[in-house]
N, C-alpha and C positions, 0 to 999 in steps of 0.2 A: 236668294235667302239661303243662310246655311241649312244642310242635312242636320237631322235630329236622332240620337241612338239611346237606348236604353241600356245603364251601364249596370245597374243593381236594383235587384227585387227582393221584398222581403214580405211575410205574413205569418201573425200570429194562429196558435190554432182556433177557429171557429167553435165557440162554446154556447149554451144556452143559459149559461150563468156563470159570467166572470168575476171571481172575486175583488179584485184591485179596482183603481179609481180608472177615468178615461186615458191620461196621462200614461199610466202604467200600460194601459194595453195596447197603447199609442206605439210605446217605447218599444216592444216586442216586435214587430214589423220594423220599427226605424232600425234597430239595432241590426236585424238580419240582413237588411238592405245596405245598410252602410258598411258592414262587414264583407257584404257579397261584392261590394264597388270599391272596396279598400279604401276607403275615405274616412276623413276627419271633419267633425262638424264646420271648423272653419272654411272648408273647400265647398261649402256650399252655398252659392250665390242666394238663391232666393226659394222659399218655401210655401207649398201652396197645400194648406188643410182642408179635408172636405168629408161632409156628414150634412145630415138631413137633421137640422133643428126640431126641437122639442122634445127629443128622448132622451137629454140628460139636462141638467140644469143649469150648466156653464154655459154663460154668453160668450161670444167673442172667441170659440176655443181656438182660432188660430195665435191669438195671444198667448194665451195658456200653456200649447203645444211649444212654440217657439222658444219661449223661456227654459219650459222643462226638457227641452231636447238640444239646448243651447245652442240655439240657430239664431239668438241676437248678436248682434243689432241689424242683421240681414232682414231686407224686406220680407214679409208673410202676406200671404190673402188666404182669404176663406172662398169656396166656391161650394155651391149647391145646387143640384138638378136630381134631388132626390135620389132613387137607385142608380142613376146613374153619375153620381158624384163627382166619382174619382175618375169614370173616362173624360167628365166634362174639364175635371184637373188636368189629366193628362195634355187636353187640346191646348188649354191655357198656357200649361208650361211650355207645350211646343212653339206655340206664336213667342212666348219672351224666348226662346234661345233661338229661334231662326229670324226674330229679328235683329240678333245682334245685343239686345240687352243686357243678357243674362248668360253664363256658358253652360253652368250647374242648377239645375233646380229639380227639387226634391216636391215628390207628389204622396200625401200620405191621407189615406184614407180610414174611418172608424166609425166605428159605432158601438154603445152599449147599451141595448134595447133591453134589458133585464131589469132596468133601473123602475121602471114603470110594468104594470099589469099588462097581461094579453089585451084585456078588453081596452084600459086606454090604449094603448100601442094602436088597437085597430081603429079608436075612434081618429086616431093621429092623421093615420095614413087616408082614412077618409077624407080627411080637409086637404088632401093634398086634391080633391078635385074641388070645383067651385062651393065655396062655402055658402053662397045664395041661394044656388040654381039646384044642386045634388046633393051635396054632403048633410045638409040637413032631414032629407029623406031619406038617410040611414045608408048609403051606398057606400059600400065596402069592397077591397082590393079582390076579394074570392069572388064576390057577385059581379064584379066588371069582367073579370076574365072568363066567368060564366056565360056574359054575353058572347063572349068570342068565342067559345067553345062552341056554343048552340049555332052560331053564325056559320063556324067552319064546317059542323055536322049537317046542316040542312043544304049548305051548298055545294059541298064534296063527297057527303056521303062517311067522312071520319065517324069513327066508333070511340065507345068510352074504352075499349080494348086495345084500339092504335094508341089511347093515351097512358093505358096503363102501360105497354111496350116500353114507352120513353122513362117511367119511371124504375121500371125492372133494370134498364140501362145503368140507369145515375146509381143505382143502388151497387151495381157490377162495379163500377170503379168507385164508388167513395166508400167503399167496405178498403182500398188499397191505398187510400188518400189520408195519411196522417194527419193533415190540417182541418180533416172534416168533422162535423159535428155528429154523421150518423153516419156508422160504418157497419151496419149490417146488410146482408144481401136479401133481398125480397123476390119471391116468387110472383109468379100473374095472380096468382089465386089470391093471394094476400093483399095485393095492391087493388084487386077489383072488390072485395069486401063493400057493402052498400054502405060505408059510411060519409053519406054524402055533408058537404060542407055548405056549398052551393051546387044545385043540380046543372051541368051532368059530373061536377069535379066532387073528387070525394077526397079522402082527408090525404091519402098518399099523392095525387093530383096538385098539393099544395106545400110549398116550402114554408119552411120554419124561421120564426126571427132567431137573429143569435144575436152575439157578439163578437166582436173580431177587429182587427186593424191590418191594413196593407199599405205597403209602400214602394214606390217605383222612383229611381233617380234618373234622371235625362241630363243628358250633356250634347254639345254640337259636336258633330262628327269629328273633328279636329283633336278637340280635347276627348272625346271619346276612344279614338285609337291610340292617345296616350296613356289614358288609363286603365282600359280595357283589354284583357285579350282578344274575345269573341263581342264587341257591341254590336245590337241587334237594331236596325234601322228602324224607324216609322216611315213605313214605303207609302200610306195613303189614310188619312181621316177625312169623315164624315160625319156631319151630325145636321138634322133635321127636329121641326117641334109640329105639332098636331093640336087643334083645338082642344082645350080642358074640357069641356063639356060633351058629353056623348051625342047629344043632339048635332053639334058641328062635324059629327064624322061622317064619313061617305062610304065607308065599309065596315063591315065587323068579320071580316074573314083574313084579316092581314093587316098590322099595324104601317099605316103610310110614312110613318117619320122613319122606320126601318130602313124599307123602300128605299126612299130617298137619300139616306145618310147612306147606305151600302153602295147606292150608283156613284155618290161624291167620292167616296174611298177608294171602288173600284178604278174608276178615272184618275184620279191622282195618284194611284199606286200603276195605272197601266198594265190593269192583270184583268180578266175574268173571273166568275165565280170558280168554273172548270182549274183555277192553277191554286186555291186556297188547299193546304194540304192537312190542316189540322184547325178546328173553330171550338171559341169557347161562346156561345149563345146566352141568353137572359133567360132561362128557367124557371123564373119564379112561379110557374105553373106549368104543367103538362101541356098545355097549349101553347104556352107562349113559346116552346121549343117546336113544336109542330109548326107555328106560323113563320117562326126565325128561317125553318130549312126553307120557307118558299119566298119568304121578303128578300132573304139573301141571294136567290137564286140558286141554291145548291136542288132544288126540284121546281117544275113548274107548278103553277097556281093548281092544290087540288092533289099533288103528288108526293106531298111530304110524305104521308102516310105509308107509301112505298117503300122510301128509305129506310124507315125502322121496321117494318115488317121485314126488311128481308136485311135488317141489321148493317146497312149500310154506313150507318152512322157511330158505328163501333170503332174501335181502335183499328180492327185488320179492314174496315170497310171503305167504300169510297172516299168518302169525305166523314172522318171522325170528330165527333161533336162531343163536349164537355166530357171527356175522359178523365176528368178529375171529378165526377161526380155531380159537377153543377153545383146549383142552387138547391135542389132540389135534396142533394147528399151533405154541399157543406154547409148548409144555412145560408142566410141572407142578412149579414149586419149591413145594413143599406148603405152608409157610406163607402164601406169598406168593398164591397161586389166587385166594381169594377178593377181596381187596385187586383184583386185575386184573380180574377180573370188575365189580365196583364202578365201578371205572374207565371200563372200556368201555361200562357203561349210562348213566355221568352224562355221558358226551361226546356221547353219542348224543342224549340230552334238552336239553343243550347245542348241539346241531346241530354238534358238534364234529368230528364222527366221521371227518370227508375221503371219500375212496373206499368206506368201510364205511359211511356216512353211512343210516339206515333214513329215508324219507320222512315226516313227519309224528309223529314220536316224541314221546307226550305222558306216557306211562306205559310202565317198564321193569322187567323183573323178575331178579334174579340167584339161582340153585339153587344152593348149593354144600354137597356130599356129604363127610363126614368116614369116612375107612373104608370097609367095603363095606358102608353106611347105617348105620353104628353112630350118626351125627348127621347130621342134615337141618339146614338153616338155608334160608329163604327170604325175601329182600326185595324189598320195592318200592319203587320209587322214581316220584316224579311230579314234573312242572314247578309245580305249583299245588297 
């Protein structure tokens, strides 16, 4: 199969309330990615549109976006795996190109979550669980991840302060990311204020809904080298799933889908966790980042807390993680999140990340989770 590379990336500023339509929101990321790649719409062979349904009124948004962005009559697809939709879109685009069916594929993720109230949004998130056996009993995302936080704390002695340190790190980098919704530095004392959402998770342990879009353009390696001075190769991809019902899970101290996806991606890339120079992980809650350290092999089970205590996941540390502020600072526009993570890693590997730049970054990893560990995507990128 042909090798596949990223040749263009773009992202809107993530915001709590975007004033325009979803097509205008999507255009912001599309415009940046097309300019980055130096392409015109006619050079895109196919498009993949990614979002989570029910947050806006438009059905079949892929058709809408293809028309608005000038991508007709090329084929367009709609891909959804809730919070990991645009990473699943990346995987789909990879397959379309590696098979030889297309040469250049655009992956666009978006979400305008402000079109409905926070209460309505939480209810829709709850329906990401089994609507017969779990959602009717009021299960929501903070409560689900609070179960994992309890499990991790009871098994490994992790503390609420350990989780708070992750939020402090997120704010350290969020304040220098011009695309982030939240750009204010936080101190540990503020983070630890007892404003509980779902014990032991407090207000600052939780990411916020946001409006935003992201765009990634992929090409075959041959095409990429014609179009791009420094194509970023996709070295490894992993994806796995887990039971949607919590009763079907065998652990509450890590996400099994992430562990399996990571293993697949490392094997495909021919590397180990120690080879990763910079990572973006799905920190929808602070406990999610803590588990990611361990699920991805950056730390042994139970030792993720040592990484954050020793600042090893800061930009200058052993394994920099979420040095763009992560979801905790950027916000979480569901369909756009994975593409935003990919953009950050591509900029890091191109040495274009500005104040967030990690020194000598050659291999980057993206960990993007859908739902409460229902879908797990791990993608590995390299400069060669």
